[in-house]
Jmol script that loads the backbone (N, CA, C; Angstrom):
load data "model"
ATOM      1  N   MET A   1       3.858  10.714  -7.041  1.00  0.00           N
ATOM      2  CA  MET A   1       4.194   9.892  -5.905  1.00  0.00           C
ATOM      3  C   MET A   1       3.172   8.763  -5.794  1.00  0.00           C
ATOM      4  N   GLU A   2       3.658   7.577  -5.469  1.00  0.00           N
ATOM      5  CA  GLU A   2       2.778   6.425  -5.305  1.00  0.00           C
ATOM      6  C   GLU A   2       2.672   6.056  -3.829  1.00  0.00           C
ATOM      7  N   THR A   3       1.516   5.544  -3.463  1.00  0.00           N
ATOM      8  CA  THR A   3       1.336   5.046  -2.102  1.00  0.00           C
ATOM      9  C   THR A   3       1.040   3.556  -2.154  1.00  0.00           C
ATOM     10  N   ARG A   4       1.357   2.879  -1.062  1.00  0.00           N
ATOM     11  CA  ARG A   4       1.087   1.444  -0.947  1.00  0.00           C
ATOM     12  C   ARG A   4       0.275   1.189   0.307  1.00  0.00           C
ATOM     13  N   VAL A   5      -0.553   0.175   0.227  1.00  0.00           N
ATOM     14  CA  VAL A   5      -1.288  -0.274   1.409  1.00  0.00           C
ATOM     15  C   VAL A   5      -0.405  -1.300   2.107  1.00  0.00           C
ATOM     16  N   ALA A   6      -0.243  -1.147   3.416  1.00  0.00           N
ATOM     17  CA  ALA A   6       0.628  -2.032   4.173  1.00  0.00           C
ATOM     18  C   ALA A   6       0.090  -2.212   5.593  1.00  0.00           C
ATOM     19  N   CYS A   7       0.573  -3.264   6.227  1.00  0.00           N
ATOM     20  CA  CYS A   7       0.257  -3.523   7.631  1.00  0.00           C
ATOM     21  C   CYS A   7       1.570  -3.537   8.397  1.00  0.00           C
ATOM     22  N   LEU A   8       1.678  -2.671   9.374  1.00  0.00           N
ATOM     23  CA  LEU A   8       2.858  -2.578  10.225  1.00  0.00           C
ATOM     24  C   LEU A   8       2.546  -3.302  11.529  1.00  0.00           C
ATOM     25  N   SER A   9       3.327  -4.327  11.833  1.00  0.00           N
ATOM     26  CA  SER A   9       3.134  -5.101  13.063  1.00  0.00           C
ATOM     27  C   SER A   9       4.210  -4.705  14.060  1.00  0.00           C
ATOM     28  N   ILE A  10       3.783  -4.436  15.292  1.00  0.00           N
ATOM     29  CA  ILE A  10       4.697  -3.956  16.326  1.00  0.00           C
ATOM     30  C   ILE A  10       4.512  -4.792  17.584  1.00  0.00           C
ATOM     31  N   ILE A  11       5.625  -5.231  18.165  1.00  0.00           N
ATOM     32  CA  ILE A  11       5.606  -5.917  19.461  1.00  0.00           C
ATOM     33  C   ILE A  11       6.381  -5.041  20.429  1.00  0.00           C
ATOM     34  N   VAL A  12       5.729  -4.658  21.535  1.00  0.00           N
ATOM     35  CA  VAL A  12       6.369  -3.815  22.540  1.00  0.00           C
ATOM     36  C   VAL A  12       6.633  -4.656  23.784  1.00  0.00           C
ATOM     37  N   GLU A  13       7.915  -4.841  24.098  1.00  0.00           N
ATOM     38  CA  GLU A  13       8.314  -5.591  25.282  1.00  0.00           C
ATOM     39  C   GLU A  13       8.782  -4.666  26.404  1.00  0.00           C
ATOM     40  N   ASN A  14       9.120  -3.429  26.065  1.00  0.00           N
ATOM     41  CA  ASN A  14       9.600  -2.453  27.045  1.00  0.00           C
ATOM     42  C   ASN A  14       8.631  -1.277  27.080  1.00  0.00           C
ATOM     43  N   SER A  15       7.834  -1.206  28.120  1.00  0.00           N
ATOM     44  CA  SER A  15       6.810  -0.152  28.203  1.00  0.00           C
ATOM     45  C   SER A  15       7.412   1.245  28.319  1.00  0.00           C
ATOM     46  N   ASP A  16       8.699   1.348  28.646  1.00  0.00           N
ATOM     47  CA  ASP A  16       9.343   2.663  28.706  1.00  0.00           C
ATOM     48  C   ASP A  16       9.456   3.309  27.326  1.00  0.00           C
ATOM     49  N   SER A  17       9.316   2.527  26.259  1.00  0.00           N
ATOM     50  CA  SER A  17       9.425   3.051  24.893  1.00  0.00           C
ATOM     51  C   SER A  17       8.088   3.492  24.310  1.00  0.00           C
ATOM     52  N   VAL A  18       7.008   3.350  25.061  1.00  0.00           N
ATOM     53  CA  VAL A  18       5.673   3.634  24.535  1.00  0.00           C
ATOM     54  C   VAL A  18       5.496   5.109  24.176  1.00  0.00           C
ATOM     55  N   THR A  19       6.024   6.011  24.966  1.00  0.00           N
ATOM     56  CA  THR A  19       5.874   7.439  24.675  1.00  0.00           C
ATOM     57  C   THR A  19       6.527   7.790  23.338  1.00  0.00           C
ATOM     58  N   GLU A  20       7.752   7.314  23.120  1.00  0.00           N
ATOM     59  CA  GLU A  20       8.442   7.566  21.852  1.00  0.00           C
ATOM     60  C   GLU A  20       7.701   6.909  20.686  1.00  0.00           C
ATOM     61  N   LEU A  21       7.188   5.706  20.901  1.00  0.00           N
ATOM     62  CA  LEU A  21       6.424   5.007  19.870  1.00  0.00           C
ATOM     63  C   LEU A  21       5.199   5.817  19.476  1.00  0.00           C
ATOM     64  N   ASN A  22       4.449   6.297  20.450  1.00  0.00           N
ATOM     65  CA  ASN A  22       3.255   7.091  20.150  1.00  0.00           C
ATOM     66  C   ASN A  22       3.589   8.383  19.430  1.00  0.00           C
ATOM     67  N   GLU A  23       4.748   8.989  19.720  1.00  0.00           N
ATOM     68  CA  GLU A  23       5.170  10.203  19.011  1.00  0.00           C
ATOM     69  C   GLU A  23       5.418   9.900  17.533  1.00  0.00           C
ATOM     70  N   ILE A  24       6.079   8.782  17.264  1.00  0.00           N
ATOM     71  CA  ILE A  24       6.343   8.392  15.875  1.00  0.00           C
ATOM     72  C   ILE A  24       5.026   8.133  15.144  1.00  0.00           C
ATOM     73  N   LEU A  25       4.113   7.419  15.783  1.00  0.00           N
ATOM     74  CA  LEU A  25       2.816   7.137  15.165  1.00  0.00           C
ATOM     75  C   LEU A  25       2.038   8.425  14.921  1.00  0.00           C
ATOM     76  N   HIS A  26       2.099   9.353  15.854  1.00  0.00           N
ATOM     77  CA  HIS A  26       1.394  10.634  15.708  1.00  0.00           C
ATOM     78  C   HIS A  26       1.934  11.419  14.512  1.00  0.00           C
ATOM     79  N   GLU A  27       3.264  11.410  14.330  1.00  0.00           N
ATOM     80  CA  GLU A  27       3.885  12.125  13.213  1.00  0.00           C
ATOM     81  C   GLU A  27       3.399  11.605  11.859  1.00  0.00           C
ATOM     82  N   SER A  28       3.081  10.318  11.800  1.00  0.00           N
ATOM     83  CA  SER A  28       2.641   9.699  10.543  1.00  0.00           C
ATOM     84  C   SER A  28       1.137   9.466  10.520  1.00  0.00           C
ATOM     85  N   GLY A  29       0.419  10.146  11.382  1.00  0.00           N
ATOM     86  CA  GLY A  29      -1.022   9.936  11.532  1.00  0.00           C
ATOM     87  C   GLY A  29      -1.833  10.100  10.263  1.00  0.00           C
ATOM     88  N   LYS A  30      -1.384  10.973   9.351  1.00  0.00           N
ATOM     89  CA  LYS A  30      -2.174  11.198   8.134  1.00  0.00           C
ATOM     90  C   LYS A  30      -2.143   9.987   7.203  1.00  0.00           C
ATOM     91  N   TYR A  31      -1.212   9.062   7.418  1.00  0.00           N
ATOM     92  CA  TYR A  31      -1.110   7.863   6.584  1.00  0.00           C
ATOM     93  C   TYR A  31      -1.777   6.637   7.215  1.00  0.00           C
ATOM     94  N   ILE A  32      -2.174   6.750   8.480  1.00  0.00           N
ATOM     95  CA  ILE A  32      -2.717   5.595   9.200  1.00  0.00           C
ATOM     96  C   ILE A  32      -4.208   5.452   8.919  1.00  0.00           C
ATOM     97  N   ILE A  33      -4.586   4.270   8.445  1.00  0.00           N
ATOM     98  CA  ILE A  33      -5.989   3.962   8.177  1.00  0.00           C
ATOM     99  C   ILE A  33      -6.677   3.514   9.461  1.00  0.00           C
ATOM    100  N   GLY A  34      -5.982   2.675  10.224  1.00  0.00           N
ATOM    101  CA  GLY A  34      -6.543   2.167  11.470  1.00  0.00           C
ATOM    102  C   GLY A  34      -5.459   1.539  12.329  1.00  0.00           C
ATOM    103  N   ARG A  35      -5.787   1.378  13.604  1.00  0.00           N
ATOM    104  CA  ARG A  35      -4.818   0.865  14.572  1.00  0.00           C
ATOM    105  C   ARG A  35      -5.530  -0.047  15.552  1.00  0.00           C
ATOM    106  N   MET A  36      -4.904  -1.183  15.856  1.00  0.00           N
ATOM    107  CA  MET A  36      -5.457  -2.099  16.850  1.00  0.00           C
ATOM    108  C   MET A  36      -4.333  -2.473  17.813  1.00  0.00           C
ATOM    109  N   GLY A  37      -4.591  -2.327  19.089  1.00  0.00           N
ATOM    110  CA  GLY A  37      -3.601  -2.686  20.097  1.00  0.00           C
ATOM    111  C   GLY A  37      -4.165  -3.728  21.044  1.00  0.00           C
ATOM    112  N   ILE A  38      -3.365  -4.739  21.328  1.00  0.00           N
ATOM    113  CA  ILE A  38      -3.795  -5.810  22.229  1.00  0.00           C
ATOM    114  C   ILE A  38      -2.763  -5.957  23.342  1.00  0.00           C
ATOM    115  N   PRO A  39      -3.134  -5.660  24.578  1.00  0.00           N
ATOM    116  CA  PRO A  39      -2.200  -5.914  25.683  1.00  0.00           C
ATOM    117  C   PRO A  39      -2.253  -7.390  26.057  1.00  0.00           C
ATOM    118  N   TYR A  40      -1.101  -8.027  26.096  1.00  0.00           N
ATOM    119  CA  TYR A  40      -1.013  -9.430  26.479  1.00  0.00           C
ATOM    120  C   TYR A  40      -0.333  -9.464  27.848  1.00  0.00           C
ATOM    121  N   LYS A  41      -1.127  -9.206  28.876  1.00  0.00           N
ATOM    122  CA  LYS A  41      -0.610  -9.025  30.228  1.00  0.00           C
ATOM    123  C   LYS A  41       0.122 -10.247  30.764  1.00  0.00           C
ATOM    124  N   GLU A  42      -0.347 -11.436  30.416  1.00  0.00           N
ATOM    125  CA  GLU A  42       0.288 -12.656  30.914  1.00  0.00           C
ATOM    126  C   GLU A  42       1.743 -12.781  30.467  1.00  0.00           C
ATOM    127  N   LYS A  43       2.054 -12.238  29.295  1.00  0.00           N
ATOM    128  CA  LYS A  43       3.413 -12.305  28.755  1.00  0.00           C
ATOM    129  C   LYS A  43       4.163 -10.978  28.886  1.00  0.00           C
ATOM    130  N   GLY A  44       3.468  -9.929  29.324  1.00  0.00           N
ATOM    131  CA  GLY A  44       4.101  -8.625  29.518  1.00  0.00           C
ATOM    132  C   GLY A  44       4.461  -7.913  28.226  1.00  0.00           C
ATOM    133  N   VAL A  45       3.682  -8.157  27.164  1.00  0.00           N
ATOM    134  CA  VAL A  45       3.938  -7.490  25.892  1.00  0.00           C
ATOM    135  C   VAL A  45       2.655  -6.842  25.373  1.00  0.00           C
ATOM    136  N   ASN A  46       2.827  -5.914  24.459  1.00  0.00           N
ATOM    137  CA  ASN A  46       1.707  -5.303  23.747  1.00  0.00           C
ATOM    138  C   ASN A  46       1.894  -5.575  22.267  1.00  0.00           C
ATOM    139  N   ILE A  47       0.814  -5.944  21.599  1.00  0.00           N
ATOM    140  CA  ILE A  47       0.839  -6.253  20.171  1.00  0.00           C
ATOM    141  C   ILE A  47       0.019  -5.188  19.467  1.00  0.00           C
ATOM    142  N   ILE A  48       0.632  -4.510  18.496  1.00  0.00           N
ATOM    143  CA  ILE A  48      -0.034  -3.414  17.801  1.00  0.00           C
ATOM    144  C   ILE A  48       0.007  -3.691  16.304  1.00  0.00           C
ATOM    145  N   SER A  49      -1.116  -3.469  15.650  1.00  0.00           N
ATOM    146  CA  SER A  49      -1.209  -3.612  14.201  1.00  0.00           C
ATOM    147  C   SER A  49      -1.683  -2.284  13.623  1.00  0.00           C
ATOM    148  N   ILE A  50      -0.930  -1.768  12.648  1.00  0.00           N
ATOM    149  CA  ILE A  50      -1.234  -0.485  12.032  1.00  0.00           C
ATOM    150  C   ILE A  50      -1.498  -0.698  10.538  1.00  0.00           C
ATOM    151  N   ALA A  51      -2.680  -0.346  10.065  1.00  0.00           N
ATOM    152  CA  ALA A  51      -2.987  -0.372   8.635  1.00  0.00           C
ATOM    153  C   ALA A  51      -2.649   1.002   8.072  1.00  0.00           C
ATOM    154  N   MET A  52      -1.879   1.020   6.965  1.00  0.00           N
ATOM    155  CA  MET A  52      -1.400   2.275   6.401  1.00  0.00           C
ATOM    156  C   MET A  52      -1.597   2.341   4.893  1.00  0.00           C
ATOM    157  N   ASP A  53      -1.686   3.555   4.384  1.00  0.00           N
ATOM    158  CA  ASP A  53      -1.642   3.833   2.949  1.00  0.00           C
ATOM    159  C   ASP A  53      -0.702   5.024   2.810  1.00  0.00           C
ATOM    160  N   ALA A  54       0.541   4.746   2.406  1.00  0.00           N
ATOM    161  CA  ALA A  54       1.573   5.782   2.413  1.00  0.00           C
ATOM    162  C   ALA A  54       2.628   5.468   1.360  1.00  0.00           C
ATOM    163  N   PRO A  55       3.463   6.461   1.027  1.00  0.00           N
ATOM    164  CA  PRO A  55       4.601   6.171   0.160  1.00  0.00           C
ATOM    165  C   PRO A  55       5.507   5.123   0.824  1.00  0.00           C
ATOM    166  N   GLN A  56       6.087   4.258   0.025  1.00  0.00           N
ATOM    167  CA  GLN A  56       6.881   3.170   0.584  1.00  0.00           C
ATOM    168  C   GLN A  56       8.035   3.678   1.440  1.00  0.00           C
ATOM    169  N   ASP A  57       8.669   4.782   1.058  1.00  0.00           N
ATOM    170  CA  ASP A  57       9.778   5.296   1.860  1.00  0.00           C
ATOM    171  C   ASP A  57       9.312   5.781   3.227  1.00  0.00           C
ATOM    172  N   VAL A  58       8.088   6.305   3.316  1.00  0.00           N
ATOM    173  CA  VAL A  58       7.530   6.729   4.603  1.00  0.00           C
ATOM    174  C   VAL A  58       7.300   5.508   5.489  1.00  0.00           C
ATOM    175  N   ILE A  59       6.740   4.452   4.908  1.00  0.00           N
ATOM    176  CA  ILE A  59       6.488   3.227   5.671  1.00  0.00           C
ATOM    177  C   ILE A  59       7.800   2.626   6.156  1.00  0.00           C
ATOM    178  N   ASN A  60       8.790   2.533   5.266  1.00  0.00           N
ATOM    179  CA  ASN A  60      10.084   1.968   5.647  1.00  0.00           C
ATOM    180  C   ASN A  60      10.762   2.785   6.743  1.00  0.00           C
ATOM    181  N   SER A  61      10.720   4.095   6.609  1.00  0.00           N
ATOM    182  CA  SER A  61      11.330   4.976   7.598  1.00  0.00           C
ATOM    183  C   SER A  61      10.663   4.824   8.958  1.00  0.00           C
ATOM    184  N   MET A  62       9.346   4.799   8.942  1.00  0.00           N
ATOM    185  CA  MET A  62       8.593   4.660  10.190  1.00  0.00           C
ATOM    186  C   MET A  62       8.901   3.325  10.862  1.00  0.00           C
ATOM    187  N   SER A  63       8.896   2.255  10.092  1.00  0.00           N
ATOM    188  CA  SER A  63       9.184   0.930  10.638  1.00  0.00           C
ATOM    189  C   SER A  63      10.601   0.876  11.212  1.00  0.00           C
ATOM    190  N   GLY A  64      11.548   1.470  10.510  1.00  0.00           N
ATOM    191  CA  GLY A  64      12.924   1.488  10.988  1.00  0.00           C
ATOM    192  C   GLY A  64      13.083   2.254  12.279  1.00  0.00           C
ATOM    193  N   ARG A  65      12.458   3.415  12.361  1.00  0.00           N
ATOM    194  CA  ARG A  65      12.531   4.220  13.585  1.00  0.00           C
ATOM    195  C   ARG A  65      11.925   3.475  14.755  1.00  0.00           C
ATOM    196  N   ILE A  66      10.783   2.831  14.515  1.00  0.00           N
ATOM    197  CA  ILE A  66      10.116   2.083  15.580  1.00  0.00           C
ATOM    198  C   ILE A  66      10.976   0.893  16.010  1.00  0.00           C
ATOM    199  N   GLY A  67      11.557   0.195  15.043  1.00  0.00           N
ATOM    200  CA  GLY A  67      12.377  -0.971  15.350  1.00  0.00           C
ATOM    201  C   GLY A  67      13.646  -0.653  16.114  1.00  0.00           C
ATOM    202  N   ARG A  68      14.096   0.603  16.068  1.00  0.00           N
ATOM    203  CA  ARG A  68      15.290   1.010  16.815  1.00  0.00           C
ATOM    204  C   ARG A  68      14.982   1.386  18.261  1.00  0.00           C
ATOM    205  N   LEU A  69      13.707   1.472  18.616  1.00  0.00           N
ATOM    206  CA  LEU A  69      13.356   1.761  20.004  1.00  0.00           C
ATOM    207  C   LEU A  69      13.718   0.566  20.876  1.00  0.00           C
ATOM    208  N   ASP A  70      14.115   0.833  22.100  1.00  0.00           N
ATOM    209  CA  ASP A  70      14.517  -0.220  23.026  1.00  0.00           C
ATOM    210  C   ASP A  70      13.334  -1.126  23.364  1.00  0.00           C
ATOM    211  N   GLY A  71      13.478  -2.416  23.119  1.00  0.00           N
ATOM    212  CA  GLY A  71      12.435  -3.380  23.469  1.00  0.00           C
ATOM    213  C   GLY A  71      11.242  -3.380  22.541  1.00  0.00           C
ATOM    214  N   VAL A  72      11.423  -2.872  21.308  1.00  0.00           N
ATOM    215  CA  VAL A  72      10.326  -2.810  20.339  1.00  0.00           C
ATOM    216  C   VAL A  72      10.770  -3.477  19.035  1.00  0.00           C
ATOM    217  N   THR A  73       9.899  -4.329  18.484  1.00  0.00           N
ATOM    218  CA  THR A  73      10.153  -4.987  17.208  1.00  0.00           C
ATOM    219  C   THR A  73       9.093  -4.538  16.208  1.00  0.00           C
ATOM    220  N   SER A  74       9.505  -4.318  14.960  1.00  0.00           N
ATOM    221  CA  SER A  74       8.586  -3.829  13.939  1.00  0.00           C
ATOM    222  C   SER A  74       8.842  -4.538  12.615  1.00  0.00           C
ATOM    223  N   LYS A  75       7.772  -4.975  11.968  1.00  0.00           N
ATOM    224  CA  LYS A  75       7.854  -5.612  10.649  1.00  0.00           C
ATOM    225  C   LYS A  75       6.708  -5.107   9.785  1.00  0.00           C
ATOM    226  N   VAL A  76       6.928  -5.065   8.464  1.00  0.00           N
ATOM    227  CA  VAL A  76       5.910  -4.572   7.537  1.00  0.00           C
ATOM    228  C   VAL A  76       5.532  -5.668   6.549  1.00  0.00           C
ATOM    229  N   ALA A  77       4.238  -5.773   6.276  1.00  0.00           N
ATOM    230  CA  ALA A  77       3.736  -6.617   5.192  1.00  0.00           C
ATOM    231  C   ALA A  77       3.072  -5.682   4.185  1.00  0.00           C
ATOM    232  N   TYR A  78       3.531  -5.746   2.927  1.00  0.00           N
ATOM    233  CA  TYR A  78       3.006  -4.879   1.878  1.00  0.00           C
ATOM    234  C   TYR A  78       1.982  -5.601   1.034  1.00  0.00           C
ATOM    235  N   SER A  79       0.942  -4.861   0.636  1.00  0.00           N
ATOM    236  CA  SER A  79       0.007  -5.396  -0.354  1.00  0.00           C
ATOM    237  C   SER A  79       0.531  -5.015  -1.740  1.00  0.00           C
ATOM    238  N   ASN A  80      -0.089  -5.542  -2.748  1.00  0.00           N
ATOM    239  CA  ASN A  80       0.249  -5.165  -4.119  1.00  0.00           C
ATOM    240  C   ASN A  80      -0.585  -3.990  -4.608  1.00  0.00           C
ATOM    241  N   VAL A  81      -1.350  -3.382  -3.705  1.00  0.00           N
ATOM    242  CA  VAL A  81      -2.187  -2.230  -4.059  1.00  0.00           C
ATOM    243  C   VAL A  81      -1.309  -0.987  -4.036  1.00  0.00           C
ATOM    244  N   ILE A  82      -1.062  -0.439  -5.224  1.00  0.00           N
ATOM    245  CA  ILE A  82      -0.264   0.775  -5.365  1.00  0.00           C
ATOM    246  C   ILE A  82      -1.124   1.817  -6.063  1.00  0.00           C
ATOM    247  N   THR A  83      -1.174   3.020  -5.483  1.00  0.00           N
ATOM    248  CA  THR A  83      -2.016   4.088  -6.000  1.00  0.00           C
ATOM    249  C   THR A  83      -1.161   5.309  -6.291  1.00  0.00           C
ATOM    250  N   LYS A  84      -1.404   5.939  -7.418  1.00  0.00           N
ATOM    251  CA  LYS A  84      -0.730   7.214  -7.717  1.00  0.00           C
ATOM    252  C   LYS A  84      -1.456   8.318  -6.974  1.00  0.00           C
ATOM    253  N   ALA A  85      -0.670   9.090  -6.218  1.00  0.00           N
ATOM    254  CA  ALA A  85      -1.262  10.175  -5.428  1.00  0.00           C
ATOM    255  C   ALA A  85      -1.393  11.427  -6.243  1.00  0.00           C
TER     256      ALA A  85
END
end "model"
wireframe off; spacefill off
backbone 0.3
color backbone group
C-alpha cells in the first residue's frame, strides 16, 4: 500500500456540522500529521487545514464525506511524495 502527503482544506459555513466533521477527523486521526483551524468571526466561517499522510483512497473518501456535510466545503491538494507502507 502506498501513502501520499496531502493538504485537506475545509471551509465551515454551518456550525451545526462541526460535531459530524470532528467525528470524521477523529476516525482518520492516525493519518493526520497536523491541523490548523482559523475562526473568521467577521465572515461567520471557520477555515481548517489538515496535513495528512495516508492512502489516496482514504484521503478521497474523507474529503468526500466532509464535503457532503451541510454548509461544509472540502478540497485536497496532493504532493508528489508517495511512500510505500
